[in-house]
CHARMM internal coordinates of N, CA and C (Angstrom, degrees):
IC EDIT
DIST 1 N 1 CA 1.4404
DIST 1 CA 1 C 1.5225
ANGL 1 N 1 CA 1 C 110.25
DIST 1 C 2 N 1.2784
ANGL 1 CA 1 C 2 N 115.62
DIHE 1 N 1 CA 1 C 2 N 152.06
DIST 2 N 2 CA 1.4585
ANGL 1 C 2 N 2 CA 121.65
DIHE 1 CA 1 C 2 N 2 CA 178.68
DIST 2 CA 2 C 1.5227
ANGL 2 N 2 CA 2 C 110.44
DIHE 1 C 2 N 2 CA 2 C -74.95
DIST 2 C 3 N 1.3060
ANGL 2 CA 2 C 3 N 115.35
DIHE 2 N 2 CA 2 C 3 N 145.63
DIST 3 N 3 CA 1.4634
ANGL 2 C 3 N 3 CA 119.68
DIHE 2 CA 2 C 3 N 3 CA 174.84
DIST 3 CA 3 C 1.5268
ANGL 3 N 3 CA 3 C 110.10
DIHE 2 C 3 N 3 CA 3 C -103.89
DIST 3 C 4 N 1.3139
ANGL 3 CA 3 C 4 N 116.88
DIHE 3 N 3 CA 3 C 4 N 15.00
DIST 4 N 4 CA 1.4657
ANGL 3 C 4 N 4 CA 121.10
DIHE 3 CA 3 C 4 N 4 CA -179.10
DIST 4 CA 4 C 1.5246
ANGL 4 N 4 CA 4 C 110.18
DIHE 3 C 4 N 4 CA 4 C -62.76
DIST 4 C 5 N 1.3175
ANGL 4 CA 4 C 5 N 115.63
DIHE 4 N 4 CA 4 C 5 N 135.91
DIST 5 N 5 CA 1.4527
ANGL 4 C 5 N 5 CA 120.91
DIHE 4 CA 4 C 5 N 5 CA 176.56
DIST 5 CA 5 C 1.5150
ANGL 5 N 5 CA 5 C 109.24
DIHE 4 C 5 N 5 CA 5 C -79.02
DIST 5 C 6 N 1.3385
ANGL 5 CA 5 C 6 N 117.63
DIHE 5 N 5 CA 5 C 6 N 145.44
DIST 6 N 6 CA 1.4620
ANGL 5 C 6 N 6 CA 120.54
DIHE 5 CA 5 C 6 N 6 CA -178.05
DIST 6 CA 6 C 1.5246
ANGL 6 N 6 CA 6 C 114.25
DIHE 5 C 6 N 6 CA 6 C -52.01
DIST 6 C 7 N 1.3325
ANGL 6 CA 6 C 7 N 117.37
DIHE 6 N 6 CA 6 C 7 N -36.76
DIST 7 N 7 CA 1.4672
ANGL 6 C 7 N 7 CA 119.76
DIHE 6 CA 6 C 7 N 7 CA -178.22
DIST 7 CA 7 C 1.5249
ANGL 7 N 7 CA 7 C 112.04
DIHE 6 C 7 N 7 CA 7 C -72.95
DIST 7 C 8 N 1.3332
ANGL 7 CA 7 C 8 N 118.49
DIHE 7 N 7 CA 7 C 8 N -13.18
DIST 8 N 8 CA 1.4615
ANGL 7 C 8 N 8 CA 122.43
DIHE 7 CA 7 C 8 N 8 CA 178.98
DIST 8 CA 8 C 1.5272
ANGL 8 N 8 CA 8 C 111.93
DIHE 7 C 8 N 8 CA 8 C -93.87
DIST 8 C 9 N 1.3000
ANGL 8 CA 8 C 9 N 116.81
DIHE 8 N 8 CA 8 C 9 N -5.12
DIST 9 N 9 CA 1.4632
ANGL 8 C 9 N 9 CA 120.63
DIHE 8 CA 8 C 9 N 9 CA -177.21
DIST 9 CA 9 C 1.5239
ANGL 9 N 9 CA 9 C 110.23
DIHE 8 C 9 N 9 CA 9 C -93.33
DIST 9 C 10 N 1.3191
ANGL 9 CA 9 C 10 N 115.26
DIHE 9 N 9 CA 9 C 10 N 155.33
DIST 10 N 10 CA 1.4543
ANGL 9 C 10 N 10 CA 121.45
DIHE 9 CA 9 C 10 N 10 CA 176.71
DIST 10 CA 10 C 1.5322
ANGL 10 N 10 CA 10 C 107.91
DIHE 9 C 10 N 10 CA 10 C -100.19
DIST 10 C 11 N 1.3258
ANGL 10 CA 10 C 11 N 116.85
DIHE 10 N 10 CA 10 C 11 N 103.97
DIST 11 N 11 CA 1.4536
ANGL 10 C 11 N 11 CA 123.12
DIHE 10 CA 10 C 11 N 11 CA -174.39
DIST 11 CA 11 C 1.5278
ANGL 11 N 11 CA 11 C 110.79
DIHE 10 C 11 N 11 CA 11 C -89.54
DIST 11 C 12 N 1.3456
ANGL 11 CA 11 C 12 N 116.68
DIHE 11 N 11 CA 11 C 12 N 146.61
DIST 12 N 12 CA 1.4594
ANGL 11 C 12 N 12 CA 120.84
DIHE 11 CA 11 C 12 N 12 CA 175.81
DIST 12 CA 12 C 1.5262
ANGL 12 N 12 CA 12 C 109.47
DIHE 11 C 12 N 12 CA 12 C -146.72
DIST 12 C 13 N 1.3328
ANGL 12 CA 12 C 13 N 114.61
DIHE 12 N 12 CA 12 C 13 N 157.64
DIST 13 N 13 CA 1.4557
ANGL 12 C 13 N 13 CA 121.80
DIHE 12 CA 12 C 13 N 13 CA 174.55
DIST 13 CA 13 C 1.5277
ANGL 13 N 13 CA 13 C 108.36
DIHE 12 C 13 N 13 CA 13 C -110.34
DIST 13 C 14 N 1.2937
ANGL 13 CA 13 C 14 N 115.51
DIHE 13 N 13 CA 13 C 14 N 162.05
DIST 14 N 14 CA 1.4532
ANGL 13 C 14 N 14 CA 121.61
DIHE 13 CA 13 C 14 N 14 CA 177.86
DIST 14 CA 14 C 1.5184
ANGL 14 N 14 CA 14 C 110.38
DIHE 13 C 14 N 14 CA 14 C -61.09
DIST 14 C 15 N 1.3041
ANGL 14 CA 14 C 15 N 115.87
DIHE 14 N 14 CA 14 C 15 N 148.56
DIST 15 N 15 CA 1.4670
ANGL 14 C 15 N 15 CA 120.15
DIHE 14 CA 14 C 15 N 15 CA 175.88
DIST 15 CA 15 C 1.5361
ANGL 15 N 15 CA 15 C 110.63
DIHE 14 C 15 N 15 CA 15 C -67.22
DIST 15 C 16 N 1.3327
ANGL 15 CA 15 C 16 N 117.34
DIHE 15 N 15 CA 15 C 16 N -14.65
DIST 16 N 16 CA 1.4601
ANGL 15 C 16 N 16 CA 122.01
DIHE 15 CA 15 C 16 N 16 CA 177.57
DIST 16 CA 16 C 1.5258
ANGL 16 N 16 CA 16 C 111.91
DIHE 15 C 16 N 16 CA 16 C -82.28
DIST 16 C 17 N 1.3195
ANGL 16 CA 16 C 17 N 117.50
DIHE 16 N 16 CA 16 C 17 N -10.13
DIST 17 N 17 CA 1.4720
ANGL 16 C 17 N 17 CA 121.83
DIHE 16 CA 16 C 17 N 17 CA 179.27
DIST 17 CA 17 C 1.5109
ANGL 17 N 17 CA 17 C 109.26
DIHE 16 C 17 N 17 CA 17 C -72.77
DIST 17 C 18 N 1.3000
ANGL 17 CA 17 C 18 N 116.00
DIHE 17 N 17 CA 17 C 18 N 136.09
DIST 18 N 18 CA 1.4533
ANGL 17 C 18 N 18 CA 120.38
DIHE 17 CA 17 C 18 N 18 CA 176.49
DIST 18 CA 18 C 1.5175
ANGL 18 N 18 CA 18 C 110.73
DIHE 17 C 18 N 18 CA 18 C -88.60
DIST 18 C 19 N 1.3022
ANGL 18 CA 18 C 19 N 116.70
DIHE 18 N 18 CA 18 C 19 N 178.54
DIST 19 N 19 CA 1.4650
ANGL 18 C 19 N 19 CA 122.19
DIHE 18 CA 18 C 19 N 19 CA 177.46
DIST 19 CA 19 C 1.5187
ANGL 19 N 19 CA 19 C 111.98
DIHE 18 C 19 N 19 CA 19 C -102.35
DIST 19 C 20 N 1.3285
ANGL 19 CA 19 C 20 N 117.16
DIHE 19 N 19 CA 19 C 20 N 19.12
DIST 20 N 20 CA 1.4594
ANGL 19 C 20 N 20 CA 120.97
DIHE 19 CA 19 C 20 N 20 CA -177.18
DIST 20 CA 20 C 1.5294
ANGL 20 N 20 CA 20 C 112.48
DIHE 19 C 20 N 20 CA 20 C -82.51
DIST 20 C 21 N 1.3156
ANGL 20 CA 20 C 21 N 118.66
DIHE 20 N 20 CA 20 C 21 N -0.11
DIST 21 N 21 CA 1.4464
ANGL 20 C 21 N 21 CA 120.82
DIHE 20 CA 20 C 21 N 21 CA 178.97
DIST 21 CA 21 C 1.5070
ANGL 21 N 21 CA 21 C 114.18
DIHE 20 C 21 N 21 CA 21 C 82.35
DIST 21 C 22 N 1.3226
ANGL 21 CA 21 C 22 N 118.23
DIHE 21 N 21 CA 21 C 22 N 19.07
DIST 22 N 22 CA 1.4481
ANGL 21 C 22 N 22 CA 121.99
DIHE 21 CA 21 C 22 N 22 CA 179.67
DIST 22 CA 22 C 1.5185
ANGL 22 N 22 CA 22 C 112.48
DIHE 21 C 22 N 22 CA 22 C -71.64
DIST 22 C 23 N 1.3077
ANGL 22 CA 22 C 23 N 115.57
DIHE 22 N 22 CA 22 C 23 N 176.54
DIST 23 N 23 CA 1.4621
ANGL 22 C 23 N 23 CA 121.20
DIHE 22 CA 22 C 23 N 23 CA 179.58
DIST 23 CA 23 C 1.5257
ANGL 23 N 23 CA 23 C 109.80
DIHE 22 C 23 N 23 CA 23 C -69.81
DIST 23 C 24 N 1.3236
ANGL 23 CA 23 C 24 N 116.01
DIHE 23 N 23 CA 23 C 24 N 119.64
DIST 24 N 24 CA 1.4567
ANGL 23 C 24 N 24 CA 121.42
DIHE 23 CA 23 C 24 N 24 CA -179.22
DIST 24 CA 24 C 1.5115
ANGL 24 N 24 CA 24 C 109.88
DIHE 23 C 24 N 24 CA 24 C -135.83
DIST 24 C 25 N 1.2914
ANGL 24 CA 24 C 25 N 114.70
DIHE 24 N 24 CA 24 C 25 N 157.60
DIST 25 N 25 CA 1.4436
ANGL 24 C 25 N 25 CA 121.32
DIHE 24 CA 24 C 25 N 25 CA 170.83
DIST 25 CA 25 C 1.5164
ANGL 25 N 25 CA 25 C 108.21
DIHE 24 C 25 N 25 CA 25 C -107.00
DIST 25 C 26 N 1.3169
ANGL 25 CA 25 C 26 N 115.54
DIHE 25 N 25 CA 25 C 26 N 148.49
DIST 26 N 26 CA 1.4526
ANGL 25 C 26 N 26 CA 121.28
DIHE 25 CA 25 C 26 N 26 CA 172.70
DIST 26 CA 26 C 1.5172
ANGL 26 N 26 CA 26 C 107.51
DIHE 25 C 26 N 26 CA 26 C -114.00
DIST 26 C 27 N 1.3180
ANGL 26 CA 26 C 27 N 115.94
DIHE 26 N 26 CA 26 C 27 N 148.07
DIST 27 N 27 CA 1.4587
ANGL 26 C 27 N 27 CA 122.62
DIHE 26 CA 26 C 27 N 27 CA -177.24
DIST 27 CA 27 C 1.5150
ANGL 27 N 27 CA 27 C 108.39
DIHE 26 C 27 N 27 CA 27 C -126.69
DIST 27 C 28 N 1.3293
ANGL 27 CA 27 C 28 N 115.84
DIHE 27 N 27 CA 27 C 28 N 143.51
DIST 28 N 28 CA 1.4635
ANGL 27 C 28 N 28 CA 122.47
DIHE 27 CA 27 C 28 N 28 CA 173.74
DIST 28 CA 28 C 1.5262
ANGL 28 N 28 CA 28 C 107.37
DIHE 27 C 28 N 28 CA 28 C -135.87
DIST 28 C 29 N 1.3141
ANGL 28 CA 28 C 29 N 115.52
DIHE 28 N 28 CA 28 C 29 N 137.31
DIST 29 N 29 CA 1.4668
ANGL 28 C 29 N 29 CA 120.69
DIHE 28 CA 28 C 29 N 29 CA -179.72
DIST 29 CA 29 C 1.5221
ANGL 29 N 29 CA 29 C 108.71
DIHE 28 C 29 N 29 CA 29 C -106.79
DIST 29 C 30 N 1.3125
ANGL 29 CA 29 C 30 N 115.15
DIHE 29 N 29 CA 29 C 30 N 128.68
DIST 30 N 30 CA 1.4671
ANGL 29 C 30 N 30 CA 122.58
DIHE 29 CA 29 C 30 N 30 CA 177.45
DIST 30 CA 30 C 1.5257
ANGL 30 N 30 CA 30 C 107.26
DIHE 29 C 30 N 30 CA 30 C -124.92
DIST 30 C 31 N 1.3126
ANGL 30 CA 30 C 31 N 117.81
DIHE 30 N 30 CA 30 C 31 N 165.29
DIST 31 N 31 CA 1.4643
ANGL 30 C 31 N 31 CA 118.87
DIHE 30 CA 30 C 31 N 31 CA 178.70
DIST 31 CA 31 C 1.5333
ANGL 31 N 31 CA 31 C 111.25
DIHE 30 C 31 N 31 CA 31 C -56.43
DIST 31 C 32 N 1.3046
ANGL 31 CA 31 C 32 N 116.02
DIHE 31 N 31 CA 31 C 32 N 114.88
DIST 32 N 32 CA 1.4587
ANGL 31 C 32 N 32 CA 121.33
DIHE 31 CA 31 C 32 N 32 CA 176.72
DIST 32 CA 32 C 1.5200
ANGL 32 N 32 CA 32 C 115.85
DIHE 31 C 32 N 32 CA 32 C 85.63
DIST 32 C 33 N 1.3333
ANGL 32 CA 32 C 33 N 118.54
DIHE 32 N 32 CA 32 C 33 N -12.85
DIST 33 N 33 CA 1.4669
ANGL 32 C 33 N 33 CA 120.01
DIHE 32 CA 32 C 33 N 33 CA -178.20
DIST 33 CA 33 C 1.5097
ANGL 33 N 33 CA 33 C 112.88
DIHE 32 C 33 N 33 CA 33 C -137.86
DIST 33 C 34 N 1.3231
ANGL 33 CA 33 C 34 N 114.61
DIHE 33 N 33 CA 33 C 34 N 159.82
DIST 34 N 34 CA 1.4568
ANGL 33 C 34 N 34 CA 123.16
DIHE 33 CA 33 C 34 N 34 CA 171.93
DIST 34 CA 34 C 1.5216
ANGL 34 N 34 CA 34 C 105.87
DIHE 33 C 34 N 34 CA 34 C -123.34
DIST 34 C 35 N 1.3094
ANGL 34 CA 34 C 35 N 116.68
DIHE 34 N 34 CA 34 C 35 N 131.35
DIST 35 N 35 CA 1.4579
ANGL 34 C 35 N 35 CA 123.55
DIHE 34 CA 34 C 35 N 35 CA -178.73
DIST 35 CA 35 C 1.5222
ANGL 35 N 35 CA 35 C 109.05
DIHE 34 C 35 N 35 CA 35 C -109.18
DIST 35 C 36 N 1.3277
ANGL 35 CA 35 C 36 N 116.36
DIHE 35 N 35 CA 35 C 36 N 141.73
DIST 36 N 36 CA 1.4600
ANGL 35 C 36 N 36 CA 122.48
DIHE 35 CA 35 C 36 N 36 CA 179.37
DIST 36 CA 36 C 1.5192
ANGL 36 N 36 CA 36 C 108.08
DIHE 35 C 36 N 36 CA 36 C -131.25
DIST 36 C 37 N 1.3326
ANGL 36 CA 36 C 37 N 116.69
DIHE 36 N 36 CA 36 C 37 N 137.86
DIST 37 N 37 CA 1.4642
ANGL 36 C 37 N 37 CA 120.71
DIHE 36 CA 36 C 37 N 37 CA 177.62
DIST 37 CA 37 C 1.5189
ANGL 37 N 37 CA 37 C 109.73
DIHE 36 C 37 N 37 CA 37 C -145.29
DIST 37 C 38 N 1.3184
ANGL 37 CA 37 C 38 N 116.20
DIHE 37 N 37 CA 37 C 38 N 165.49
DIST 38 N 38 CA 1.4564
ANGL 37 C 38 N 38 CA 123.79
DIHE 37 CA 37 C 38 N 38 CA 176.74
DIST 38 CA 38 C 1.5236
ANGL 38 N 38 CA 38 C 108.16
DIHE 37 C 38 N 38 CA 38 C -80.12
DIST 38 C 39 N 1.3176
ANGL 38 CA 38 C 39 N 117.58
DIHE 38 N 38 CA 38 C 39 N 123.46
DIST 39 N 39 CA 1.4636
ANGL 38 C 39 N 39 CA 120.45
DIHE 38 CA 38 C 39 N 39 CA -177.66
DIST 39 CA 39 C 1.5207
ANGL 39 N 39 CA 39 C 112.79
DIHE 38 C 39 N 39 CA 39 C -66.48
DIST 39 C 40 N 1.3224
ANGL 39 CA 39 C 40 N 117.73
DIHE 39 N 39 CA 39 C 40 N -23.45
DIST 40 N 40 CA 1.4679
ANGL 39 C 40 N 40 CA 120.98
DIHE 39 CA 39 C 40 N 40 CA 179.04
DIST 40 CA 40 C 1.5220
ANGL 40 N 40 CA 40 C 111.93
DIHE 39 C 40 N 40 CA 40 C -81.52
DIST 40 C 41 N 1.3267
ANGL 40 CA 40 C 41 N 117.46
DIHE 40 N 40 CA 40 C 41 N -18.38
DIST 41 N 41 CA 1.4722
ANGL 40 C 41 N 41 CA 121.51
DIHE 40 CA 40 C 41 N 41 CA -178.33
DIST 41 CA 41 C 1.5273
ANGL 41 N 41 CA 41 C 109.88
DIHE 40 C 41 N 41 CA 41 C -138.11
DIST 41 C 42 N 1.3349
ANGL 41 CA 41 C 42 N 117.24
DIHE 41 N 41 CA 41 C 42 N 64.30
DIST 42 N 42 CA 1.4620
ANGL 41 C 42 N 42 CA 120.10
DIHE 41 CA 41 C 42 N 42 CA -173.41
DIST 42 CA 42 C 1.5234
ANGL 42 N 42 CA 42 C 115.16
DIHE 41 C 42 N 42 CA 42 C -64.25
DIST 42 C 43 N 1.3298
ANGL 42 CA 42 C 43 N 118.05
DIHE 42 N 42 CA 42 C 43 N -20.21
DIST 43 N 43 CA 1.4632
ANGL 42 C 43 N 43 CA 119.92
DIHE 42 CA 42 C 43 N 43 CA 179.92
DIST 43 CA 43 C 1.5268
ANGL 43 N 43 CA 43 C 112.69
DIHE 42 C 43 N 43 CA 43 C -82.71
DIST 43 C 44 N 1.3084
ANGL 43 CA 43 C 44 N 116.82
DIHE 43 N 43 CA 43 C 44 N -11.08
DIST 44 N 44 CA 1.4648
ANGL 43 C 44 N 44 CA 120.28
DIHE 43 CA 43 C 44 N 44 CA -179.68
DIST 44 CA 44 C 1.5148
ANGL 44 N 44 CA 44 C 110.24
DIHE 43 C 44 N 44 CA 44 C -79.77
DIST 44 C 45 N 1.3033
ANGL 44 CA 44 C 45 N 115.67
DIHE 44 N 44 CA 44 C 45 N -178.36
DIST 45 N 45 CA 1.4734
ANGL 44 C 45 N 45 CA 122.49
DIHE 44 CA 44 C 45 N 45 CA -176.79
DIST 45 CA 45 C 1.5221
ANGL 45 N 45 CA 45 C 111.78
DIHE 44 C 45 N 45 CA 45 C -56.01
DIST 45 C 46 N 1.3036
ANGL 45 CA 45 C 46 N 114.89
DIHE 45 N 45 CA 45 C 46 N 151.27
DIST 46 N 46 CA 1.4553
ANGL 45 C 46 N 46 CA 121.37
DIHE 45 CA 45 C 46 N 46 CA 176.54
DIST 46 CA 46 C 1.5205
ANGL 46 N 46 CA 46 C 108.40
DIHE 45 C 46 N 46 CA 46 C -126.63
DIST 46 C 47 N 1.2926
ANGL 46 CA 46 C 47 N 114.82
DIHE 46 N 46 CA 46 C 47 N 160.30
DIST 47 N 47 CA 1.4557
ANGL 46 C 47 N 47 CA 122.48
DIHE 46 CA 46 C 47 N 47 CA 177.71
DIST 47 CA 47 C 1.5145
ANGL 47 N 47 CA 47 C 107.99
DIHE 46 C 47 N 47 CA 47 C -103.06
DIST 47 C 48 N 1.3109
ANGL 47 CA 47 C 48 N 117.08
DIHE 47 N 47 CA 47 C 48 N 130.92
DIST 48 N 48 CA 1.4739
ANGL 47 C 48 N 48 CA 121.51
DIHE 47 CA 47 C 48 N 48 CA 176.58
DIST 48 CA 48 C 1.5157
ANGL 48 N 48 CA 48 C 107.80
DIHE 47 C 48 N 48 CA 48 C -122.97
DIST 48 C 49 N 1.3198
ANGL 48 CA 48 C 49 N 116.54
DIHE 48 N 48 CA 48 C 49 N 132.92
DIST 49 N 49 CA 1.4633
ANGL 48 C 49 N 49 CA 120.70
DIHE 48 CA 48 C 49 N 49 CA 178.40
DIST 49 CA 49 C 1.5216
ANGL 49 N 49 CA 49 C 109.38
DIHE 48 C 49 N 49 CA 49 C -138.58
DIST 49 C 50 N 1.3055
ANGL 49 CA 49 C 50 N 115.09
DIHE 49 N 49 CA 49 C 50 N 160.62
DIST 50 N 50 CA 1.4579
ANGL 49 C 50 N 50 CA 119.73
DIHE 49 CA 49 C 50 N 50 CA 174.79
DIST 50 CA 50 C 1.5183
ANGL 50 N 50 CA 50 C 109.32
DIHE 49 C 50 N 50 CA 50 C -63.24
DIST 50 C 51 N 1.3096
ANGL 50 CA 50 C 51 N 115.71
DIHE 50 N 50 CA 50 C 51 N 151.17
DIST 51 N 51 CA 1.4734
ANGL 50 C 51 N 51 CA 119.31
DIHE 50 CA 50 C 51 N 51 CA -178.59
DIST 51 CA 51 C 1.5195
ANGL 51 N 51 CA 51 C 111.39
DIHE 50 C 51 N 51 CA 51 C -60.17
DIST 51 C 52 N 1.3200
ANGL 51 CA 51 C 52 N 117.28
DIHE 51 N 51 CA 51 C 52 N -37.10
DIST 52 N 52 CA 1.4686
ANGL 51 C 52 N 52 CA 120.33
DIHE 51 CA 51 C 52 N 52 CA 179.96
DIST 52 CA 52 C 1.5409
ANGL 52 N 52 CA 52 C 110.36
DIHE 51 C 52 N 52 CA 52 C -65.79
DIST 52 C 53 N 1.3317
ANGL 52 CA 52 C 53 N 117.71
DIHE 52 N 52 CA 52 C 53 N -37.33
DIST 53 N 53 CA 1.4644
ANGL 52 C 53 N 53 CA 121.11
DIHE 52 CA 52 C 53 N 53 CA 177.27
DIST 53 CA 53 C 1.5276
ANGL 53 N 53 CA 53 C 110.67
DIHE 52 C 53 N 53 CA 53 C -66.62
DIST 53 C 54 N 1.3344
ANGL 53 CA 53 C 54 N 116.93
DIHE 53 N 53 CA 53 C 54 N -41.67
DIST 54 N 54 CA 1.4626
ANGL 53 C 54 N 54 CA 120.83
DIHE 53 CA 53 C 54 N 54 CA 178.21
DIST 54 CA 54 C 1.5294
ANGL 54 N 54 CA 54 C 110.39
DIHE 53 C 54 N 54 CA 54 C -62.97
DIST 54 C 55 N 1.3248
ANGL 54 CA 54 C 55 N 116.74
DIHE 54 N 54 CA 54 C 55 N -43.00
DIST 55 N 55 CA 1.4647
ANGL 54 C 55 N 55 CA 120.84
DIHE 54 CA 54 C 55 N 55 CA 179.33
DIST 55 CA 55 C 1.5190
ANGL 55 N 55 CA 55 C 110.79
DIHE 54 C 55 N 55 CA 55 C -61.51
DIST 55 C 56 N 1.3294
ANGL 55 CA 55 C 56 N 117.21
DIHE 55 N 55 CA 55 C 56 N -41.42
DIST 56 N 56 CA 1.4783
ANGL 55 C 56 N 56 CA 120.75
DIHE 55 CA 55 C 56 N 56 CA 178.45
DIST 56 CA 56 C 1.5262
ANGL 56 N 56 CA 56 C 110.06
DIHE 55 C 56 N 56 CA 56 C -64.63
DIST 56 C 57 N 1.3390
ANGL 56 CA 56 C 57 N 118.21
DIHE 56 N 56 CA 56 C 57 N -40.86
DIST 57 N 57 CA 1.4582
ANGL 56 C 57 N 57 CA 122.06
DIHE 56 CA 56 C 57 N 57 CA 177.43
DIST 57 CA 57 C 1.5273
ANGL 57 N 57 CA 57 C 110.62
DIHE 56 C 57 N 57 CA 57 C -61.13
DIST 57 C 58 N 1.3236
ANGL 57 CA 57 C 58 N 117.11
DIHE 57 N 57 CA 57 C 58 N -49.12
DIST 58 N 58 CA 1.4762
ANGL 57 C 58 N 58 CA 120.66
DIHE 57 CA 57 C 58 N 58 CA -179.15
DIST 58 CA 58 C 1.5212
ANGL 58 N 58 CA 58 C 110.28
DIHE 57 C 58 N 58 CA 58 C -62.37
DIST 58 C 59 N 1.3205
ANGL 58 CA 58 C 59 N 118.10
DIHE 58 N 58 CA 58 C 59 N -43.84
DIST 59 N 59 CA 1.4741
ANGL 58 C 59 N 59 CA 120.44
DIHE 58 CA 58 C 59 N 59 CA 177.47
DIST 59 CA 59 C 1.5148
ANGL 59 N 59 CA 59 C 110.88
DIHE 58 C 59 N 59 CA 59 C -57.30
DIST 59 C 60 N 1.3352
ANGL 59 CA 59 C 60 N 116.88
DIHE 59 N 59 CA 59 C 60 N -44.38
DIST 60 N 60 CA 1.4585
ANGL 59 C 60 N 60 CA 121.28
DIHE 59 CA 59 C 60 N 60 CA 178.67
DIST 60 CA 60 C 1.5236
ANGL 60 N 60 CA 60 C 110.80
DIHE 59 C 60 N 60 CA 60 C -63.47
DIST 60 C 61 N 1.3200
ANGL 60 CA 60 C 61 N 117.39
DIHE 60 N 60 CA 60 C 61 N -47.32
DIST 61 N 61 CA 1.4656
ANGL 60 C 61 N 61 CA 121.78
DIHE 60 CA 60 C 61 N 61 CA -176.91
DIST 61 CA 61 C 1.5274
ANGL 61 N 61 CA 61 C 111.49
DIHE 60 C 61 N 61 CA 61 C -63.47
DIST 61 C 62 N 1.3011
ANGL 61 CA 61 C 62 N 116.54
DIHE 61 N 61 CA 61 C 62 N -40.56
DIST 62 N 62 CA 1.4652
ANGL 61 C 62 N 62 CA 120.38
DIHE 61 CA 61 C 62 N 62 CA -179.15
DIST 62 CA 62 C 1.5285
ANGL 62 N 62 CA 62 C 110.60
DIHE 61 C 62 N 62 CA 62 C -71.35
DIST 62 C 63 N 1.3045
ANGL 62 CA 62 C 63 N 116.26
DIHE 62 N 62 CA 62 C 63 N -33.20
DIST 63 N 63 CA 1.4584
ANGL 62 C 63 N 63 CA 120.83
DIHE 62 CA 62 C 63 N 63 CA -177.70
DIST 63 CA 63 C 1.5259
ANGL 63 N 63 CA 63 C 113.98
DIHE 62 C 63 N 63 CA 63 C -77.96
DIST 63 C 64 N 1.3306
ANGL 63 CA 63 C 64 N 117.56
DIHE 63 N 63 CA 63 C 64 N -10.31
DIST 64 N 64 CA 1.4832
ANGL 63 C 64 N 64 CA 119.66
DIHE 63 CA 63 C 64 N 64 CA -176.74
DIST 64 CA 64 C 1.4988
ANGL 64 N 64 CA 64 C 112.38
DIHE 63 C 64 N 64 CA 64 C -119.50
END
COOR INIT
IC SEED 1 N 1 CA 1 C
IC BUILD
């Protein structure tokens, strides 16, 4: 797992996210890991997973 601190990561939202302030997730990619956090509460806990686990999750989500 990455030991990157959240403030050192480059976070982004999906291009499908609007600017209306709705509930969104932000994602940051680090060597070996993908980090996910709540865009409304960026200082709170984040989820970090291996890139292969993230890819499997996205494949599943897109396929269903």
